[in-house]
C-alpha positions as CSV (number, residue, x, y, z in Angstrom):
1,M,-86.8,78.9,-56.8
2,V,-83.4,78.2,-55.2
3,S,-80.6,79.9,-56.7
4,A,-77.4,78.3,-57.8
5,R,-75.4,80.0,-55.1
6,T,-77.6,78.5,-52.4
7,K,-77.2,75.0,-53.8
8,L,-73.4,75.4,-53.8
9,V,-73.4,76.4,-50.1
10,L,-75.5,73.4,-49.2
11,C,-73.2,71.0,-51.0
12,L,-70.2,72.4,-49.3
13,Q,-71.8,72.0,-45.9
14,L,-72.8,68.4,-46.6
15,S,-69.3,67.6,-47.7
16,V,-67.8,69.1,-44.5
17,R,-70.2,67.1,-42.4
18,L,-69.4,63.8,-44.2
19,A,-65.6,64.5,-43.8
20,V,-66.0,65.1,-40.0
21,L,-68.1,61.9,-39.7
22,V,-65.5,59.8,-41.5
23,V,-62.7,61.2,-39.2
24,I,-64.8,60.4,-36.1
25,C,-65.5,56.8,-37.3
26,D,-61.9,56.2,-38.1
27,S,-60.7,57.4,-34.7
28,A,-63.2,55.1,-33.0
29,S,-62.2,52.1,-35.0
30,R,-58.6,52.7,-34.1
31,C,-59.3,52.9,-30.4
32,Q,-61.2,49.6,-30.5
33,E,-58.5,47.8,-32.5
34,A,-55.5,48.8,-30.4
35,P,-56.1,46.3,-27.5
36,I,-56.7,43.5,-30.0
37,F,-53.2,43.9,-31.5
38,Q,-51.4,44.5,-28.2
39,A,-52.7,41.4,-26.4
40,P,-51.2,38.9,-28.8
41,R,-47.9,40.7,-28.8
42,T,-47.7,40.6,-25.0
43,A,-48.6,36.9,-24.9
44,L,-46.0,36.1,-27.6
45,A,-43.3,37.9,-25.7
46,K,-44.1,36.0,-22.6
47,G,-44.1,32.7,-24.5
48,Q,-40.7,33.5,-26.1
49,S,-39.2,34.4,-22.6
50,T,-40.5,31.1,-21.1
51,G,-39.2,29.1,-24.0
52,A,-35.8,30.7,-23.8
53,L,-35.6,30.0,-20.0
54,S,-36.6,26.4,-20.5
55,A,-33.9,26.0,-23.3
56,K,-31.3,27.5,-21.0
57,R,-32.2,25.1,-18.2
58,Q,-32.0,22.1,-20.6
59,S,-28.6,23.3,-21.8
60,T,-27.3,23.6,-18.3
61,Q,-28.6,20.1,-17.5
62,L,-26.9,18.7,-20.6
63,Q,-23.5,20.0,-19.5
64,D,-23.4,17.7,-16.5
65,G,-22.4,14.0,-17.0
66,S,-22.7,10.8,-15.0
67,I,-20.4,8.0,-13.9
68,S,-21.5,4.4,-13.3
69,G,-19.8,1.1,-12.8
70,K,-19.9,-2.3,-11.1
71,V,-17.9,-3.9,-8.3
72,V,-17.3,-7.7,-8.0
73,D,-14.9,-10.0,-6.1
74,Q,-12.3,-12.3,-7.6
75,S,-14.9,-15.1,-8.1
76,G,-17.2,-12.7,-10.1
77,S,-19.8,-12.3,-7.4
78,N,-21.4,-8.9,-6.9
79,I,-20.2,-6.9,-3.9
80,A,-22.9,-5.0,-2.1
81,G,-22.1,-2.1,0.2
82,A,-18.7,-1.3,-1.4
83,V,-17.6,2.3,-0.8
84,V,-17.0,4.2,-4.0
85,K,-15.4,7.6,-3.6
86,L,-15.3,10.2,-6.4
87,T,-12.8,13.0,-6.3
88,Y,-11.8,15.7,-8.8
89,E,-8.3,16.9,-9.6
90,D,-9.2,20.5,-8.7
91,R,-11.2,19.7,-5.5
92,S,-10.1,18.3,-2.2
93,A,-13.5,17.0,-1.1
94,G,-15.0,14.0,-2.6
95,V,-18.4,12.3,-2.9
96,E,-19.1,8.7,-1.7
97,V,-21.8,6.2,-2.7
98,L,-22.4,2.6,-1.9
99,S,-22.8,-0.2,-4.4
100,D,-26.3,-1.8,-4.5
101,D,-27.2,-5.5,-4.3
102,E,-26.1,-5.9,-7.9
103,G,-22.8,-4.3,-7.1
104,Q,-23.6,-1.3,-9.3
105,F,-23.1,2.4,-8.4
106,V,-24.0,5.7,-10.1
107,F,-22.8,9.3,-9.7
108,P,-25.3,11.6,-11.3
109,N,-24.7,15.3,-12.2
110,V,-20.9,14.9,-12.5
111,T,-19.0,18.1,-13.4
112,P,-17.2,17.5,-16.7
113,G,-13.5,17.1,-16.4
114,S,-10.9,14.7,-14.9
115,F,-11.9,12.5,-12.0
116,H,-10.6,9.7,-9.8
117,L,-12.5,6.7,-8.3
118,I,-11.4,4.7,-5.2
119,V,-13.3,1.5,-4.5
120,S,-12.9,-0.2,-1.1
121,S,-14.6,-3.0,0.8
122,P,-13.7,-4.6,4.2
123,G,-11.1,-7.4,3.9
124,L,-10.4,-6.7,0.2
125,A,-7.6,-4.7,-1.5
126,L,-8.4,-1.2,-2.8
127,E,-8.9,-0.5,-6.5
128,D,-8.7,2.9,-8.2
129,F,-9.3,4.4,-11.6
130,S,-8.9,7.7,-13.3
131,G,-10.8,9.1,-16.3
132,T,-12.4,12.2,-17.9
133,V,-16.1,13.0,-18.3
134,T,-17.2,15.2,-21.2
135,P,-20.3,17.4,-21.0
136,G,-23.5,15.3,-21.1
137,E,-21.6,12.0,-21.2
138,A,-22.8,8.9,-19.4
139,Y,-19.4,7.5,-18.5
140,V,-19.3,3.8,-17.7
141,A,-16.2,2.8,-15.6
142,P,-14.4,-0.5,-16.2
143,L,-15.4,-3.5,-13.9
144,F,-13.8,-3.2,-10.5
145,M,-12.6,-6.5,-9.2
146,L,-11.6,-6.5,-5.5
147,V,-9.3,-9.3,-4.4
148,I,-8.0,-10.5,-1.1
149,P,-4.8,-8.6,-0.3
150,T,-1.5,-10.5,-0.4
151,Q,-0.1,-10.9,3.1
152,V,3.6,-11.0,3.4
153,T,5.0,-12.6,6.6
154,E,8.6,-11.9,7.4
155,V,10.3,-14.4,9.7
156,H,13.8,-13.9,11.0
157,V,15.4,-17.2,12.0
158,G,18.4,-16.9,14.2
159,L,20.3,-18.7,16.9
160,T,21.3,-17.5,20.3
161,A,25.0,-17.1,21.1
162,E,25.0,-20.3,23.2
163,E,23.2,-22.3,20.5
164,L,25.6,-21.0,17.9
165,S,28.7,-21.9,20.0
166,N,27.4,-25.4,20.6
167,I,27.1,-26.0,16.8
168,Q,30.6,-24.6,16.2
169,I,32.1,-26.8,19.0
170,K,30.5,-29.9,17.4
171,D,32.2,-28.9,14.1
172,Q,35.5,-28.3,15.8
173,E,35.4,-31.7,17.5
174,K,35.5,-33.3,14.0
175,Q,38.7,-31.4,13.0
176,R,41.8,-33.6,12.7
177,V,45.2,-33.0,11.1
178,I,45.8,-35.5,8.3
179,G,42.7,-37.1,9.5
180,M,44.2,-38.4,12.8
181,I,45.7,-35.8,15.1
182,P,43.0,-33.8,17.1
183,N,42.7,-30.2,16.2
184,F,39.8,-29.3,18.4
185,Y,41.0,-25.9,19.7
186,V,41.2,-24.2,16.3
187,S,38.1,-22.5,14.8
188,Y,38.0,-21.6,11.2
189,T,34.8,-19.7,11.5
190,P,35.2,-15.9,11.2
191,N,33.7,-14.1,14.2
192,A,33.2,-17.3,16.1
193,A,30.8,-17.2,19.0
194,P,32.4,-16.9,22.5
195,L,32.5,-20.1,24.5
196,A,30.9,-20.5,27.9
197,P,33.0,-22.1,30.7
198,K,31.0,-25.3,30.3
199,L,31.9,-25.6,26.6
200,K,35.6,-24.9,27.4
201,F,35.7,-27.8,29.9
202,E,33.8,-30.0,27.4
203,L,36.3,-29.2,24.7
204,A,39.3,-29.9,27.0
205,W,37.8,-33.2,28.2
206,K,37.1,-34.2,24.6
207,T,40.8,-33.5,23.7
208,A,42.2,-35.3,26.8
209,V,40.2,-38.6,26.4
210,D,40.7,-38.8,22.6
211,P,42.5,-42.1,21.8
212,V,45.0,-40.3,19.6
213,S,45.8,-37.9,22.4
214,L,46.3,-40.7,24.9
215,L,48.5,-42.6,22.5
216,G,50.6,-39.5,21.9
217,V,51.1,-38.8,25.6
218,G,52.1,-42.4,26.1
219,I,54.7,-42.3,23.4
220,V,56.2,-39.1,24.7
221,A,56.2,-40.5,28.3
222,G,57.9,-43.6,27.0
223,F,60.7,-41.6,25.4
224,D,61.1,-39.5,28.5
225,Q,61.3,-42.6,30.7
226,A,63.8,-44.2,28.4
227,G,66.0,-41.2,28.4
228,D,65.7,-40.7,32.2
229,R,64.6,-37.1,31.5
230,W,63.0,-36.9,34.9
231,G,65.4,-39.0,36.8
232,A,65.0,-37.0,40.0
233,Y,61.6,-38.5,40.5
234,G,62.9,-42.0,40.4
235,Q,61.8,-45.1,38.5
236,G,58.5,-46.9,38.8
237,A,55.4,-46.0,40.6
238,Q,57.1,-44.3,43.5
239,G,58.2,-41.4,41.3
240,Y,54.6,-40.3,40.9
241,A,54.4,-39.4,44.6
242,I,57.4,-37.1,44.5
243,R,56.4,-33.5,43.7
244,N,58.4,-31.2,46.0
245,P,61.9,-30.3,44.6
246,E,63.4,-30.6,48.2
247,T,62.0,-34.1,48.5
248,V,63.6,-35.0,45.2
249,R,67.0,-33.6,46.4
250,C,66.8,-35.6,49.6
251,A,65.8,-38.7,47.7
252,R,68.8,-38.4,45.5
253,L,71.1,-38.1,48.5
254,R,69.7,-41.3,49.9
255,Q,70.5,-43.2,46.8
256,P,73.5,-45.5,46.9
257,A,76.7,-44.1,45.6
258,R,76.7,-46.4,42.7
259,N,73.6,-44.8,41.4
260,R,75.2,-41.3,41.6
């Protein structure tokens, strides 16, 4: 028969063996489960990183805006090939695009902030516009209407000195004192144009042949003749041939005594 002490020893040995077996099984199960939990965590981390990068890129793209518009002429027809230049307040260089067949233009990826547009087309006047683009805004500029530029022609009309003096002489030849006596030699025009020799002779001839001048000379000559103011020349037509004073003195000596 087995004693009670032997049974106790056997039970202790069996318990130890069971405990060792449990420990070994637990360690094996942990080694097998570790890769299973690590793989999903790694994939999740990579997915989170990719999603964050994509969100960051989308956010960056949303910060840029765009500018669009249309160009027409004064009749409302679309202008194709118009040059549209975009400049920024803080940048010296600009970007240029051409309007399409519909007269439309677009500037994509515009940095937010103040901008300035200049629209030009050959033969038409320039148009410009200033505005501000906010982040992600699709800015639509007002309609650009290019018109034919106004041409100013300056014409200076003037007369030469000879033409001006001719006009002034014509006015002077109409001047008369109390409407009768010629007053051709007086000019009432400030800074009158100088007269050429031809005009001076014309003015003198006009004065000499004027009827009033001839009548006045005749009256004065009649008074002189009646008063014998120029008696040394003699009376009648013969006096017109006497011009030398010595000849006049000799002619007076030859006159009869009754005439002296």
